[in-house]
TORPA-882074 format. One record per residue: residue in three letters; x, y, z of N, C-alpha, C in turn. Coordinates in steps of 0.2 Angstrom, whole numbers, padded with zeros to 4 digits, always signed. Layout:
N
AlaXYZXYZXYZ ...
***
This chain:
421
Met+0566+0572+0287+0565+0567+0283+0561+0561+0287 Ala+0555+0562+0286+0551+0557+0289+0551+0550+0285 Arg+0551+0545+0288+0550+0538+0285+0546+0534+0288 Glu+0541+0531+0285+0536+0526+0288+0536+0520+0284 Phe+0533+0515+0287+0532+0508+0284+0526+0505+0287 Leu+0524+0500+0283+0518+0496+0284+0520+0489+0285 Thr+0516+0485+0288+0517+0478+0288+0513+0475+0282 Gln+0516+0471+0277+0512+0469+0272+0516+0463+0268 Pro+0517+0457+0270+0516+0455+0277+0521+0457+0282 Lys+0521+0456+0288+0526+0458+0293+0532+0454+0292 Cys+0538+0458+0292+0544+0454+0292+0549+0458+0296 Arg+0549+0456+0302+0555+0458+0307+0559+0452+0308 Ile+0565+0453+0309+0570+0448+0307+0574+0445+0313 Gly+0577+0439+0312+0579+0435+0317+0586+0436+0320 Val+0588+0431+0323+0594+0431+0328+0600+0431+0324 Met+0605+0435+0326+0612+0434+0323+0617+0436+0328 Leu+0616+0441+0332+0621+0443+0337+0618+0445+0343 Leu+0622+0444+0349+0619+0446+0355+0625+0449+0359 Val+0625+0455+0361+0630+0458+0365+0627+0460+0371 Ala+0631+0460+0377+0629+0462+0383+0628+0469+0383 Ala+0623+0472+0387+0622+0479+0387+0627+0483+0391 Leu+0628+0489+0389+0633+0493+0393+0629+0498+0396 Leu+0630+0498+0403+0626+0503+0407+0619+0504+0406 Ile+0615+0499+0408+0608+0499+0407+0605+0502+0414 Ala+0600+0507+0413+0597+0510+0419+0589+0511+0417 Ser+0585+0509+0422+0578+0510+0421+0576+0516+0425 Leu+0573+0521+0422+0572+0527+0425+0564+0529+0425 Pro+0562+0533+0430+0555+0535+0429+0553+0538+0423 Ala+0547+0538+0420+0546+0541+0413+0546+0548+0413 Thr+0546+0551+0419+0546+0559+0419+0553+0561+0420 Val+0558+0557+0418+0565+0559+0419+0566+0565+0414 Arg+0570+0570+0417+0571+0576+0413+0579+0576+0411 Ala+0581+0582+0408+0587+0582+0405+0593+0580+0410 Asp+0592+0582+0417+0597+0581+0422+0598+0573+0423 Gly+0592+0570+0422+0592+0562+0423+0596+0559+0417 Asp+0595+0562+0411+0598+0559+0405+0606+0560+0406 Glu+0607+0566+0409+0615+0568+0409+0618+0563+0414 Ala+0615+0560+0419+0618+0555+0423+0620+0549+0420 Leu+0616+0547+0414+0618+0541+0410+0622+0542+0404 Gly+0623+0548+0402+0627+0550+0396+0624+0556+0393 Ser+0629+0561+0391+0627+0567+0389+0626+0568+0381 Glu+0623+0573+0379+0623+0575+0372+0629+0576+0369 Pro+0631+0574+0363+0637+0575+0360+0639+0583+0359 Gln+0634+0586+0358+0634+0594+0356+0634+0597+0363 Pro+0639+0601+0365+0638+0605+0371+0633+0611+0371 Arg+0630+0613+0376+0625+0618+0376+0629+0625+0375 Gln+0627+0629+0371+0630+0636+0369+0629+0641+0375 Pro+0634+0645+0377+0633+0649+0382+0629+0656+0380 Ala+0628+0660+0385+0624+0666+0383+0628+0671+0379 Val+0625+0675+0375+0629+0680+0371+0625+0687+0372 Ile+0629+0692+0372+0627+0699+0373+0630+0703+0367 Glu+0625+0706+0364+0627+0710+0358+0625+0717+0359 Gly+0630+0722+0360+0628+0729+0361+0630+0731+0368 Ala+0628+0737+0370+0630+0740+0376+0626+0739+0382 Ala+0620+0736+0381+0615+0736+0387+0618+0731+0392 Asn+0615+0732+0398+0616+0727+0403+0609+0724+0404 Trp+0609+0717+0404+0603+0714+0405+0602+0711+0411 Leu+0595+0711+0414+0593+0708+0420+0589+0702+0418 Ile+0591+0696+0419+0588+0690+0417+0585+0686+0423 Gly+0579+0685+0423+0576+0682+0429+0575+0674+0427 Glu+0570+0671+0430+0569+0664+0429+0566+0663+0422 Met+0569+0657+0420+0566+0654+0413+0562+0648+0415 Asn+0556+0647+0412+0552+0642+0414+0550+0638+0407 Phe+0549+0632+0408+0547+0627+0402+0542+0623+0404 Gln+0537+0622+0401+0532+0617+0402+0530+0614+0396 Gly+0531+0607+0395+0529+0604+0389+0526+0597+0391 Glu+0520+0596+0389+0516+0590+0391+0513+0587+0385 Phe+0516+0582+0382+0513+0579+0376+0506+0576+0377 Pro+0501+0577+0373+0501+0581+0367+0498+0588+0367 Asp+0499+0591+0372+0496+0598+0373+0501+0604+0371 Gly+0507+0602+0369+0511+0608+0366+0516+0610+0372 Met+0520+0615+0370+0525+0618+0375+0524+0625+0376 Thr+0526+0627+0382+0526+0634+0384+0532+0636+0387 Phe+0535+0642+0384+0542+0645+0386+0540+0651+0390 Glu+0544+0653+0395+0543+0659+0399+0550+0662+0401 Ile+0550+0668+0401+0556+0672+0403+0555+0679+0406 Lys+0558+0680+0411+0557+0687+0414+0564+0691+0413 Ala+0564+0696+0409+0570+0700+0407+0569+0707+0406 Ala+0574+0711+0407+0574+0718+0406+0581+0720+0403 Ser+0581+0726+0399+0587+0729+0397+0587+0736+0400 Asp+0593+0738+0403+0594+0745+0406+0594+0750+0400 Ala+0594+0748+0394+0595+0753+0389+0588+0755+0386 Gly+0583+0751+0387+0577+0752+0384+0572+0746+0384 Ala+0566+0747+0382+0561+0742+0382+0563+0737+0377 Ile+0561+0730+0379+0562+0725+0374+0556+0725+0369 Val+0558+0725+0363+0553+0726+0358+0552+0719+0354 Asn+0557+0714+0355+0556+0708+0351+0559+0703+0355 Ala+0555+0697+0356+0557+0691+0360+0555+0685+0356 Arg+0559+0680+0356+0557+0674+0353+0561+0668+0356 Val+0559+0662+0356+0562+0657+0358+0564+0652+0352 Val+0570+0649+0352+0572+0645+0346+0574+0639+0349 Trp+0572+0633+0346+0574+0627+0349+0576+0621+0344 Thr+0579+0616+0346+0580+0610+0341+0578+0604+0345 His+0577+0599+0342+0576+0592+0345+0582+0588+0344 Ala+0586+0590+0339+0592+0586+0338+0598+0590+0337 Pro+0601+0592+0342+0607+0597+0342+0612+0595+0337 Gly+0614+0599+0333+0620+0598+0328+0617+0596+0321 Asn+0611+0595+0320+0608+0594+0313+0606+0600+0310 Asn+0606+0605+0313+0604+0612+0309+0597+0613+0308 Thr+0593+0609+0311+0585+0610+0311+0583+0614+0317 Arg+0580+0619+0315+0578+0624+0321+0570+0625+0320 Arg+0567+0626+0326+0560+0629+0326+0561+0635+0330 Ser+0556+0640+0329+0556+0646+0333+0548+0648+0334 Arg+0547+0652+0339+0541+0655+0341+0542+0662+0344 Gly+0538+0666+0341+0538+0673+0344+0534+0673+0351 Ala+0537+0678+0355+0534+0678+0362+0530+0685+0362 Ser+0525+0685+0367+0522+0691+0369+0522+0692+0376 Leu+0522+0699+0378+0523+0701+0385+0516+0700+0389 Asn+0516+0696+0394+0511+0695+0399+0511+0701+0404 Glu+0507+0706+0403+0507+0712+0407+0506+0711+0414 Glu+0503+0706+0416+0501+0704+0423+0507+0701+0427 Thr+0511+0697+0423+0516+0694+0427+0523+0697+0425 Gly+0523+0701+0419+0529+0704+0417+0534+0699+0414 Arg+0531+0693+0412+0535+0688+0408+0534+0688+0401 Trp+0539+0686+0397+0538+0685+0390+0536+0678+0389 Val+0531+0676+0385+0528+0670+0384+0528+0668+0377 Ala+0530+0662+0376+0530+0659+0369+0526+0652+0369 Glu+0521+0651+0365+0518+0645+0366+0518+0641+0359 Trp+0519+0635+0359+0519+0631+0353+0514+0626+0354 Pro+0509+0626+0350+0503+0622+0350+0505+0615+0346 His+0504+0610+0349+0506+0603+0346+0501+0602+0340 Asn+0504+0600+0335+0501+0598+0329+0501+0590+0329 Arg+0496+0587+0328+0495+0580+0329+0500+0576+0324 Gly+0505+0572+0326+0509+0569+0322+0516+0573+0320 Asp+0516+0579+0323+0522+0583+0322+0528+0580+0325 Val+0528+0579+0332+0533+0576+0336+0530+0572+0341 Pro+0534+0566+0342+0531+0562+0347+0533+0564+0354 Pro+0531+0560+0360+0533+0562+0366+0541+0560+0367 Trp+0544+0563+0372+0550+0561+0375+0556+0564+0370 Val+0554+0568+0366+0560+0571+0362+0564+0576+0366 Leu+0570+0577+0365+0574+0583+0368+0571+0589+0365 Val+0571+0594+0370+0570+0601+0368+0576+0605+0370 Arg+0580+0607+0366+0586+0612+0368+0584+0619+0365 Tyr+0583+0623+0370+0581+0630+0368+0585+0636+0371 Arg+0584+0641+0368+0587+0648+0370+0583+0653+0368 Trp+0583+0659+0372+0579+0665+0371+0583+0670+0367 Glu+0580+0673+0362+0583+0679+0359+0579+0685+0360 Leu+0582+0690+0363+0579+0696+0365+0582+0702+0362 Thr+0578+0707+0360+0581+0713+0357+0577+0719+0360 Asp+0581+0724+0362+0578+0730+0365+0577+0736+0359 Glu+0574+0741+0361+0572+0746+0356+0578+0750+0353 Tyr+0584+0749+0356+0590+0752+0353+0594+0746+0349 Gly+0592+0740+0348+0595+0735+0344+0600+0731+0348 Asn+0600+0732+0355+0605+0728+0359+0601+0721+0359 Arg+0605+0716+0359+0603+0709+0359+0605+0705+0365 Tyr+0601+0700+0367+0603+0695+0372+0601+0689+0370 Ile+0605+0684+0370+0604+0677+0368+0606+0673+0374 Ser+0601+0670+0377+0602+0666+0383+0606+0659+0382 Ala+0609+0657+0387+0612+0650+0387+0607+0645+0385 Glu+0609+0640+0381+0604+0635+0380+0602+0630+0386 Gln+0596+0628+0386+0594+0624+0391+0591+0618+0388 Asp+0591+0612+0391+0589+0606+0389+0583+0604+0393 Glu+0577+0602+0390+0571+0599+0393+0569+0593+0389 Val+0563+0590+0391+0560+0585+0388+0553+0586+0387 Tyr+0550+0584+0381+0543+0585+0380+0540+0578+0382 Ala+0538+0578+0388+0536+0572+0392+0528+0570+0391 Asp+0527+0564+0391+0520+0561+0391+0518+0560+0398 Ala+0517+0566+0402+0516+0566+0409+0509+0562+0411 Ser+0504+0562+0406+0498+0558+0408+0499+0551+0408 Asn+0504+0548+0405+0505+0541+0405+0512+0539+0409 Ala+0514+0544+0413+0521+0543+0416+0522+0537+0420 Ser+0517+0534+0423+0517+0528+0427+0519+0522+0423 Arg+0517+0522+0416+0518+0517+0412+0524+0517+0408 Trp+0527+0522+0408+0533+0523+0404+0540+0521+0408 Arg+0544+0518+0404+0551+0516+0407+0556+0519+0402 Ser+0562+0521+0405+0567+0524+0400+0574+0522+0402 Ala+0579+0522+0398+0586+0521+0399+0590+0525+0394 Ala+0596+0526+0396+0600+0530+0391+0608+0528+0392 Ser+0611+0529+0386+0618+0528+0386+0621+0534+0382 Asp+0628+0534+0380+0631+0539+0376+0628+0538+0369 Glu+0625+0532+0367+0623+0531+0360+0616+0533+0359 Val+0612+0532+0364+0604+0533+0363+0601+0534+0369 Val+0595+0537+0368+0590+0537+0374+0584+0534+0372 Val+0582+0529+0376+0576+0525+0374+0570+0525+0379 Tyr+0564+0525+0377+0558+0525+0381+0554+0519+0378 Trp+0551+0516+0383+0546+0511+0381+0540+0511+0385 Ile+0534+0509+0383+0528+0508+0386+0525+0502+0385 Asp+0522+0499+0390+0519+0492+0390+0523+0487+0386 Leu+0529+0487+0388+0534+0482+0385+0539+0480+0391 Pro+0541+0474+0391+0546+0472+0396+0552+0476+0395 Asp+0556+0476+0401+0562+0480+0401+0567+0478+0396 Glu+0567+0472+0394+0572+0469+0389+0572+0473+0383 Phe+0566+0476+0381+0566+0480+0375+0571+0486+0375 Gly+0571+0489+0381+0575+0495+0382+0582+0493+0382 Glu+0583+0487+0386+0590+0485+0387+0593+0482+0381 Glu+0590+0479+0377+0592+0477+0370+0594+0482+0365 Thr+0590+0488+0366+0591+0493+0362+0598+0497+0363 Ile+0599+0497+0370+0605+0500+0372+0611+0496+0370 Ala+0610+0489+0371+0616+0485+0369+0617+0485+0361 Ala+0612+0485+0357+0612+0485+0350+0616+0491+0348 Met+0614+0497+0350+0617+0503+0348+0625+0503+0350 Ala+0626+0500+0356+0633+0500+0358+0637+0495+0353 Ala+0634+0490+0351+0637+0485+0347+0639+0488+0340 Gln+0635+0492+0338+0635+0495+0331+0639+0502+0331 Arg+0641+0504+0337+0644+0511+0337+0650+0512+0332 Asp+0655+0508+0333+0661+0508+0329+0660+0507+0322 Phe+0655+0503+0320+0653+0502+0313+0650+0508+0310 Tyr+0645+0511+0313+0642+0517+0311+0648+0522+0310 His+0652+0523+0315+0657+0528+0315+0662+0528+0309 Gln+0664+0522+0307+0668+0521+0301+0664+0522+0295 Ala+0658+0519+0295+0654+0519+0289+0652+0526+0287 Trp+0651+0530+0291+0648+0537+0290+0654+0542+0291 Gly+0659+0540+0294+0665+0545+0295+0664+0549+0301 Gly+0659+0547+0306+0658+0550+0312+0651+0548+0315 Leu+0650+0549+0321+0643+0548+0324+0638+0553+0323 Leu+0632+0552+0324+0627+0557+0324+0629+0563+0329 Pro+0627+0569+0327+0629+0574+0331+0624+0575+0337 Tyr+0619+0571+0338+0615+0571+0344+0613+0563+0346 Arg+0611+0562+0352+0609+0556+0354+0602+0554+0351 Pro+0601+0549+0347+0594+0548+0344+0589+0546+0350 Arg+0583+0547+0349+0578+0545+0353+0575+0539+0350 Val+0574+0533+0354+0570+0527+0351+0564+0526+0356 Ile+0558+0527+0353+0552+0527+0357+0548+0521+0355 Leu+0547+0516+0360+0544+0510+0358+0537+0509+0362 Tyr+0533+0506+0358+0526+0505+0360+0524+0498+0360 Gly+0521+0495+0366+0519+0488+0366+0512+0488+0362 Asn+0510+0482+0361+0504+0481+0358+0498+0484+0361 Ala+0498+0484+0368+0493+0486+0372+0493+0494+0372 Ala+0498+0497+0369+0498+0505+0369+0496+0507+0362 Arg+0492+0504+0359+0490+0506+0352+0487+0513+0352 Ala+0483+0515+0356+0480+0522+0356+0486+0527+0357 Glu+0490+0525+0362+0496+0530+0363+0500+0531+0357 Tyr+0502+0525+0354+0506+0525+0348+0502+0529+0342 Glu+0496+0528+0341+0492+0532+0336+0492+0539+0337 Glu+0492+0541+0344+0492+0548+0346+0499+0551+0344 Ala+0505+0547+0345+0511+0550+0343+0512+0550+0335 Leu+0509+0545+0332+0510+0544+0325+0506+0550+0321 Gly+0500+0552+0324+0496+0557+0322+0490+0555+0317 Arg+0489+0548+0317+0483+0545+0314+0483+0538+0315 Gln+0477+0535+0313+0477+0528+0314+0482+0524+0311 Ala+0484+0518+0314+0490+0514+0312+0487+0510+0306 Ala+0481+0508+0306+0479+0504+0300+0478+0508+0294 Ala+0481+0505+0289+0481+0509+0282+0483+0504+0277 Gly+0479+0505+0271+0482+0501+0265+0482+0494+0266 Gly+0478+0491+0270+0478+0484+0271+0483+0481+0276 Gly+0487+0486+0279+0492+0484+0284+0492+0488+0290 Ile+0497+0489+0294+0498+0493+0299+0505+0497+0299 Thr+0504+0503+0300+0510+0507+0300+0513+0506+0307 Thr+0519+0503+0306+0523+0501+0312+0528+0505+0314 Gly+0529+0511+0311+0535+0515+0314+0536+0521+0309 Thr+0539+0526+0312+0541+0532+0308+0547+0535+0311 Thr+0552+0537+0306+0558+0540+0308+0559+0546+0305 Asp+0562+0551+0309+0562+0558+0307+0568+0561+0309 Asp+0573+0564+0305+0579+0567+0307+0577+0574+0310 Asp+0571+0577+0309+0569+0583+0311+0569+0583+0319 Trp+0566+0578+0322+0566+0577+0329+0571+0572+0331 Gly+0575+0569+0327+0581+0565+0329+0579+0558+0332 Gly+0575+0554+0329+0573+0548+0332+0568+0544+0328 Thr+0566+0538+0331+0561+0534+0328+0556+0532+0333 Ile+0550+0531+0331+0545+0527+0335+0543+0521+0332 Gln+0542+0516+0336+0541+0509+0333+0535+0506+0338 Tyr+0531+0502+0334+0525+0499+0337+0527+0491+0337 Ala+0528+0488+0343+0530+0481+0343+0524+0477+0343 Leu+0523+0473+0338+0517+0469+0337+0518+0462+0340 Phe+0513+0458+0341+0514+0451+0344+0519+0447+0340 Gly+0523+0444+0343+0528+0440+0339+0535+0444+0339 Asp+0535+0451+0340+0541+0454+0340+0545+0453+0346 Thr+0552+0451+0345+0556+0450+0351+0560+0456+0352 Ala+0562+0457+0358+0566+0463+0360+0573+0463+0356 His+0576+0457+0355+0582+0456+0351+0581+0458+0343 Asp+0576+0456+0340+0574+0457+0333+0573+0464+0332 Leu+0569+0467+0337+0567+0474+0336+0573+0479+0337 Ala+0577+0477+0342+0583+0481+0343+0589+0481+0338 Tyr+0591+0474+0337+0596+0473+0332+0594+0473+0325 Gly+0588+0473+0323+0585+0473+0317+0583+0480+0315 Thr+0576+0481+0317+0573+0487+0315+0576+0494+0318 Val+0578+0494+0324+0581+0500+0327+0587+0502+0323 Leu+0592+0497+0322+0598+0499+0319+0597+0501+0311 His+0592+0498+0308+0590+0500+0301+0588+0507+0302 Glu+0583+0509+0306+0580+0516+0307+0586+0521+0308 Ile+0590+0519+0313+0596+0524+0315+0600+0525+0308 Ala+0601+0520+0304+0604+0522+0298+0601+0527+0294 His+0594+0527+0294+0591+0532+0290+0592+0539+0293 Leu+0593+0540+0300+0595+0546+0302+0602+0548+0300 Tyr+0607+0543+0299+0613+0545+0297+0613+0547+0289 Gln+0609+0544+0285+0608+0546+0278+0605+0553+0278 Gly+0601+0555+0283+0598+0562+0283+0604+0567+0284 Glu+0609+0565+0287+0615+0570+0288+0618+0572+0282 Phe+0617+0567+0277+0621+0569+0270+0616+0571+0265 Ala+0610+0569+0264+0606+0571+0259+0599+0568+0260 Gln+0594+0571+0256+0587+0569+0257+0585+0566+0250 Leu+0586+0559+0250+0585+0556+0244+0578+0553+0243 Pro+0575+0552+0238+0568+0548+0237+0569+0541+0240 Val+0564+0539+0243+0564+0533+0246+0563+0527+0240 Gly+0568+0523+0241+0568+0518+0236+0573+0512+0238 Trp+0575+0508+0233+0579+0502+0235+0586+0504+0238 Phe+0589+0510+0235+0596+0512+0237+0595+0514+0244 Ile+0590+0518+0246+0590+0520+0253+0588+0514+0258 Glu+0583+0510+0256+0581+0505+0261+0586+0499+0261 Gly+0589+0498+0255+0595+0493+0255+0601+0495+0259 Asn+0602+0501+0259+0608+0504+0263+0606+0504+0270 Ala+0600+0505+0272+0599+0505+0279+0599+0498+0282 Glu+0596+0493+0278+0596+0486+0280+0603+0483+0280 Phe+0608+0486+0277+0615+0484+0277+0617+0484+0284 Phe+0614+0489+0288+0617+0490+0295+0613+0485+0300 Ser+0608+0482+0298+0605+0477+0303+0609+0471+0305 Leu+0609+0470+0311+0613+0464+0314+0608+0458+0316 Ala+0602+0458+0313+0597+0453+0314+0594+0451+0308 Arg+0598+0449+0303+0595+0447+0296+0591+0440+0297 Ser+0585+0440+0294+0581+0434+0295+0583+0428+0291 Thr+0587+0429+0286+0590+0424+0281+0597+0426+0279 Asp+0600+0422+0275+0606+0423+0271+0604+0427+0265 Tyr+0605+0434+0265+0602+0438+0260+0606+0436+0253 Arg+0612+0434+0254+0616+0433+0247+0613+0426+0244 Ala+0612+0421+0248+0609+0415+0245+0602+0417+0242 Trp+0598+0420+0246+0591+0422+0245+0591+0426+0238 Gly+0595+0431+0238+0596+0435+0232+0598+0432+0226 Arg+0602+0427+0227+0604+0423+0221+0598+0420+0217 Gln+0594+0417+0221+0588+0414+0219+0583+0419+0215 Arg+0583+0425+0218+0579+0430+0215+0582+0432+0209 Leu+0588+0433+0208+0591+0435+0202+0591+0430+0197 Leu+0590+0424+0199+0589+0418+0194+0582+0417+0192 Ser+0577+0421+0195+0570+0420+0193+0569+0424+0187 Asp+0562+0424+0185+0560+0427+0178+0559+0434+0179 Asp+0559+0437+0185+0558+0444+0186+0564+0448+0184 Pro+0563+0454+0180+0568+0458+0178+0571+0462+0183 Leu+0576+0459+0187+0579+0463+0192+0586+0466+0190 Ser+0586+0472+0191+0592+0476+0189+0592+0483+0192 Phe+0598+0486+0192+0599+0492+0195+0594+0497+0191 Ala+0594+0496+0184+0590+0501+0180+0583+0500+0181 His+0580+0494+0182+0573+0493+0183+0572+0495+0191 Gly+0576+0495+0195+0575+0496+0202+0572+0490+0205 Phe+0574+0489+0212+0571+0484+0216+0565+0486+0220 Ser+0560+0482+0220+0554+0485+0223+0554+0485+0231 Ile+0551+0490+0234+0551+0490+0241+0543+0490+0243 Arg+0539+0488+0238+0532+0488+0239+0529+0481+0238 Gly+0523+0479+0241+0519+0473+0239+0523+0467+0240 Arg+0521+0462+0236+0524+0455+0238+0531+0454+0237 Thr+0534+0459+0233+0541+0458+0231+0545+0464+0235 Phe+0543+0466+0241+0546+0471+0244+0553+0469+0247 Arg+0554+0463+0248+0561+0461+0250+0566+0462+0245 Asp+0564+0463+0239+0570+0464+0234+0573+0471+0236 Gly+0570+0476+0237+0573+0482+0239+0577+0482+0245 Tyr+0574+0479+0250+0578+0478+0257+0584+0473+0257 Gln+0582+0467+0255+0587+0462+0255+0592+0462+0249 Leu+0590+0462+0243+0594+0463+0238+0598+0469+0238 Gly+0595+0475+0240+0598+0481+0241+0604+0481+0246 Ala+0603+0477+0251+0608+0476+0256+0614+0473+0254 Thr+0613+0468+0249+0619+0464+0247+0623+0469+0242 Val+0620+0474+0239+0624+0478+0235+0629+0482+0239 Phe+0627+0484+0245+0632+0487+0250+0636+0482+0253 Asp+0634+0476+0254+0638+0470+0257+0644+0469+0252 Tyr+0643+0469+0245+0648+0468+0240+0652+0474+0240 Leu+0650+0480+0240+0654+0486+0240+0659+0486+0245 Val+0657+0485+0251+0661+0485+0257+0666+0479+0257 Glu+0664+0473+0255+0668+0468+0255+0674+0469+0250 Thr+0672+0472+0245+0677+0472+0239+0681+0479+0240 Tyr+0678+0484+0242+0682+0491+0242+0683+0493+0249 Gly+0681+0490+0254+0682+0492+0261+0676+0497+0263 Leu+0676+0497+0270+0671+0501+0273+0671+0508+0272 Asp+0677+0511+0270+0678+0518+0269+0675+0520+0262 Ala+0674+0515+0258+0671+0516+0251+0663+0518+0253 His+0660+0515+0258+0653+0517+0259+0653+0525+0261 Arg+0658+0527+0266+0658+0534+0268+0659+0538+0262 Gln+0664+0536+0257+0665+0540+0251+0659+0541+0247 Val+0656+0536+0246+0649+0536+0242+0645+0541+0245 Trp+0644+0541+0251+0639+0546+0254+0641+0553+0255 Glu+0648+0554+0255+0651+0560+0255+0649+0563+0248 Leu+0650+0559+0243+0648+0562+0236+0641+0563+0235 Ile+0637+0559+0238+0629+0560+0238+0628+0567+0241 Gly+0631+0568+0247+0630+0574+0250+0632+0580+0246 Arg+0636+0579+0241+0638+0585+0237+0634+0585+0230 Asn+0628+0582+0231+0623+0581+0225+0625+0577+0219 Val+0630+0572+0220+0631+0568+0215+0626+0562+0215 Pro+0623+0560+0210+0618+0555+0210+0621+0548+0213 Ser+0617+0545+0216+0619+0539+0220+0623+0534+0216 Leu+0621+0532+0210+0624+0527+0206+0631+0530+0203 Glu+0630+0536+0201+0637+0539+0199+0642+0540+0205 Ala+0640+0541+0211+0644+0541+0217+0648+0534+0217 Ile+0644+0528+0216+0647+0522+0216+0652+0521+0210 Glu+0651+0524+0205+0656+0524+0199+0662+0528+0201 Arg+0661+0534+0204+0667+0538+0206+0672+0534+0211 Val+0669+0531+0216+0672+0528+0221+0676+0521+0218 Thr+0672+0517+0214+0675+0511+0212+0679+0512+0206 Gly+0678+0517+0202+0682+0518+0196+0679+0514+0190 Leu+0673+0511+0191+0670+0507+0186+0663+0510+0184 Thr+0661+0508+0178+0654+0511+0176+0649+0507+0180 Ile+0643+0510+0181+0638+0506+0185+0636+0500+0182 Asp+0637+0499+0175+0635+0493+0172+0640+0487+0174 Gln+0647+0489+0174+0652+0484+0176+0651+0483+0183 Phe+0650+0488+0187+0649+0486+0195+0643+0481+0196 Glu+0638+0482+0192+0632+0478+0193+0634+0471+0191 Met+0637+0470+0185+0639+0463+0183+0644+0460+0188 Asp+0649+0464+0191+0653+0461+0196+0649+0459+0202 Trp+0644+0463+0204+0640+0461+0210+0636+0455+0208 Arg+0633+0454+0202+0629+0448+0201+0634+0442+0201 Arg+0640+0443+0198+0645+0437+0199+0646+0435+0206 Trp+0647+0440+0210+0648+0439+0217+0642+0436+0220 Met+0636+0437+0218+0630+0434+0220+0630+0427+0218 Gly+0634+0425+0213+0633+0418+0210+0629+0418+0204 Val+0628+0423+0200+0624+0424+0194+0628+0426+0189 Asp+0629+0422+0183+0634+0424+0178+0630+0428+0172 Gly+0624+0428+0172+0620+0431+0166+0620+0439+0167 Leu+0619+0442+0161+0619+0449+0161+0613+0452+0164 Pro+0613+0458+0167+0607+0461+0170+0602+0462+0164 Pro+0595+0461+0165+0590+0462+0159+0591+0468+0155 Thr+0593+0473+0158+0594+0480+0154+0600+0480+0150 Leu+0605+0475+0151+0610+0475+0147+0610+0470+0141 Met+0604+0466+0141+0603+0461+0135+0600+0464+0129 Pro+0602+0462+0123+0599+0465+0117+0591+0464+0117 Ser+0587+0469+0116+0580+0469+0116+0577+0474+0112 Pro+0571+0472+0108+0568+0476+0104+0564+0481+0108 Thr+0563+0481+0114+0559+0485+0118+0562+0492+0119 Pro+0558+0497+0120+0561+0504+0121+0565+0504+0127 Val+0570+0509+0127+0575+0509+0132+0571+0511+0139 Phe+0572+0508+0144+0569+0510+0151+0572+0516+0154 Asp+0568+0520+0156+0570+0526+0159+0573+0525+0166 Pro+0579+0525+0168+0582+0523+0174+0580+0528+0180 Phe+0577+0533+0178+0575+0538+0183+0567+0537+0185 Ser+0564+0532+0182+0557+0531+0183+0556+0525+0187 Phe+0554+0525+0193+0554+0519+0197+0547+0517+0197 Pro+0546+0510+0198+0539+0507+0197+0534+0511+0203 Thr+0528+0512+0201+0523+0515+0205+0521+0510+0210 Pro+0522+0511+0217+0521+0506+0222+0513+0505+0222 Thr+0512+0498+0224+0505+0496+0224+0503+0495+0232 Tyr+0508+0494+0236+0507+0492+0243+0512+0496+0247 Ala+0510+0498+0253+0515+0501+0258+0520+0496+0260 Ala+0526+0499+0261+0531+0494+0263+0531+0492+0270 Pro+0534+0486+0271+0534+0483+0278+0540+0485+0282 Gly+0545+0489+0279+0550+0491+0283+0552+0498+0282 Gly+0555+0501+0287+0556+0508+0287+0562+0510+0283 
***
């Protein structure tokens, strides 16, 4: 589930909380899996080798070479005493535990006696520094199978190694280029600060350590290489993308972005999208973006007070109409949407958030999930939320009107790209 956003105008958010970093370490950009392990390990243990059938297997050296953006090459030397190997492939994931797998068939190099699988990089497919957890699957002519133990590697940006910095904790692995070290340090601290809240709100932590990859303004070309296209689009700048397929987010820090706002605001918002992806793949809209913004610890304003003024405006703002995440009113979807979850949790407890998403994960529509958890109709829940916001009037869709009934499943066509992910 890839998510992207544009600045239109830019709205990264201000100071609310500062927590000291837990275990910060600055590492060379070429750090591999063993370096990461020294700072905290992946939550999912690597799987051991598996042998199926009666053959004895002779397994030689396994090699991995991955240099962004040139792709990855996997090699293994192996033999079965029962017969010739007739099928070999390598299977890998970038986010262990999320059930997303990639694979590549291998061919035998007659000169070296090695099976070789090559993955050509597709521009914009995965960024640098993602984890590569892989294993080989071999089958001989009699159907005996060997599945190697899993190995961890990193898809490194070796050509820019001297410019990259990195740090890791049990919650996150972060890389940054052409930015002060505080961007990495604040990201580590923000993820530690929000760990317990994520855990209770989602019923557990992500099954993998997300990658957060940060680009400074001077690294525009490198950022666009990772993004897979030019950042400028639609009158704005694409400032990030998040994808649970490779388990992380890349962000482009523009002039004026502080380390604190990026880490405690944007990063925590984007990590919430990764949690959403563990439950369901919903269309991008106010429910998704408002829910992600609920987890930000760097709100630029009092969303409740701001939202009260928006609800008192002449704009027809209601659940049925939907809150815009585009154009000049994009804040409605993000900030008004966040207050819906503020109200849900304040009134029904943080476990209610988990229960809503568990129902969504069972294909219950999002607003119906709220009804089931609260025991109210969505109309009653919305009226209660409006009163909590300080607005007594009925939502526009509940007022008598001669106009045709609005289709609640038809969201407004966006006219601008959104400024937040």
